Structure formats: structure tokens, C-alpha cells
C-alpha positions as CSV (number, residue, x, y, z in Angstrom):
1,X,-16.2,44.0,58.3
2,X,-19.1,43.6,55.6
3,X,-18.4,41.8,52.4
4,X,-20.1,42.0,49.0
5,X,-20.1,39.1,46.5
6,X,-20.2,39.8,42.9
7,X,-21.0,36.6,41.7
8,X,-20.9,35.5,38.3
9,X,-19.9,37.0,34.8
10,X,-21.6,40.5,34.1
11,X,-22.1,41.1,37.9
12,X,-21.5,44.8,38.7
13,X,-21.2,46.9,41.9
14,X,-20.9,50.7,42.4
15,X,-18.8,52.0,45.3
16,X,-19.8,55.4,47.1
17,X,-22.2,57.1,49.3
18,X,-24.9,56.1,46.8
19,X,-23.6,52.9,45.6
20,X,-24.2,49.2,45.9
21,X,-21.3,49.2,48.3
22,X,-22.2,52.3,50.4
23,X,-19.4,54.0,52.3
24,X,-19.1,57.5,53.6
25,X,-16.0,59.7,54.4
26,X,-14.2,62.6,53.2
27,X,-14.0,62.8,49.5
28,X,-16.2,59.9,48.8
29,X,-18.7,60.7,46.0
30,X,-22.1,59.2,45.4
31,X,-20.9,56.9,42.5
32,X,-17.0,57.0,43.1
33,X,-16.0,53.6,41.4
34,X,-17.3,50.5,39.7
35,X,-16.3,46.7,40.0
36,X,-17.3,44.1,37.6
37,X,-16.8,40.4,37.2
38,X,-15.8,39.1,33.5
39,X,-16.2,35.8,32.0
40,X,-12.4,34.4,33.2
41,X,-13.7,35.0,36.8
42,X,-11.4,38.1,37.3
43,X,-12.9,41.2,38.9
44,X,-12.0,44.7,37.3
45,X,-12.1,48.3,38.9
46,X,-12.7,51.7,37.4
47,X,-13.2,55.2,38.4
48,X,-16.5,56.7,37.8
49,X,-15.4,60.3,38.4
50,X,-13.6,60.3,41.8
51,X,-9.9,59.7,42.5
52,X,-9.1,56.0,43.2
53,X,-6.1,54.2,44.5
54,X,-5.2,50.6,44.7
55,X,-2.3,49.3,47.1
56,X,-0.7,46.1,46.2
57,X,2.5,44.6,47.4
58,X,3.4,47.7,49.2
59,X,2.9,50.0,46.2
60,X,0.1,52.7,45.7
61,X,-1.3,52.9,41.9
62,X,-3.7,55.4,40.7
63,X,-6.5,53.9,38.9
64,X,-6.3,56.0,35.7
65,X,-8.0,53.1,33.6
66,X,-9.7,49.9,34.3
67,X,-7.5,47.6,36.5
68,X,-7.7,44.0,37.1
69,X,-8.1,43.3,41.0
70,X,-5.8,40.8,42.7
71,X,-6.6,39.0,46.0
72,X,-5.4,41.3,48.8
73,X,-5.6,44.5,47.0
74,X,-6.7,47.5,49.0
75,X,-8.9,50.1,47.3
76,X,-8.7,53.5,48.4
77,X,-11.8,55.7,47.9
78,X,-11.7,59.1,49.5
79,X,-10.4,58.6,53.0
80,X,-11.9,55.1,53.0
81,X,-9.9,51.7,52.5
82,X,-11.6,48.5,51.1
83,X,-9.9,45.1,51.0
84,X,-10.6,43.1,48.0
85,X,-10.6,39.3,48.3
86,X,-11.3,36.7,45.8
87,X,-13.6,34.1,47.5
88,X,-13.7,31.7,44.6
89,X,-9.9,31.4,44.5
90,X,-9.8,30.6,48.1
91,X,-12.6,28.1,47.7
92,X,-10.5,25.9,45.2
93,X,-8.9,23.0,46.7
94,X,-5.2,22.3,45.9
95,X,-4.4,19.7,43.5
96,X,-2.9,16.5,44.9
97,X,0.7,16.4,44.7
98,X,1.4,20.0,43.9
99,X,2.2,22.9,46.0
100,X,-0.8,25.6,46.3
101,X,1.3,28.1,44.5
102,X,1.7,25.7,41.6
103,X,-1.9,25.6,40.5
């Protein structure tokens, strides 16, 4: 599976048949959706004309307005599935004496 790294604040990537993240499939538009990184390190997703869904924690949500992505979210574009992973969160070591979920 290929991966794309957005990098730093202000980085953007479009998803679609002619996007930075190129995918093909039924119902996928040339520029279907857009992801971007903000100053706090989070990544957001919005539709740029096509129907986009996000699956998280077993629930499916239509992206009607910009949505903050969480590690493990699955982005549904047309008949394609893209899994979002926050690499910077995975690279941070756990603090001494604290469980990883208490960071």
C-alpha cells in the first residue's frame, strides 16, 4: 500500500483521478476531496465536489463540512477506501512512568 506524507503546517493534498493522491474507481472525480495540515499538527478533510465518507470506530459519517481526521480513520471516495494514519503521533515515545494512553 502506498503512503503520502503531508508534512508540516500548510501542506495540502487533493484526492482523485487527477489529485496528488491519485486513485481510480467508480464514482471517483478528478479532484474529489482535499486534506490539509494545520498548525496544531492535525489533518483535516473536506469534499471538493464528490461524496466523501469517513469510517471511524465502526460508524460511517458523511463529510458535509471539514472534518478532523483521527488515526485509523478510513476515507471512502467513490468505491475506494483509504486508511489515514498519523505518523507523527506514532513516532512520539511514551513518557516515562505513564501509560501511552495517558500522554
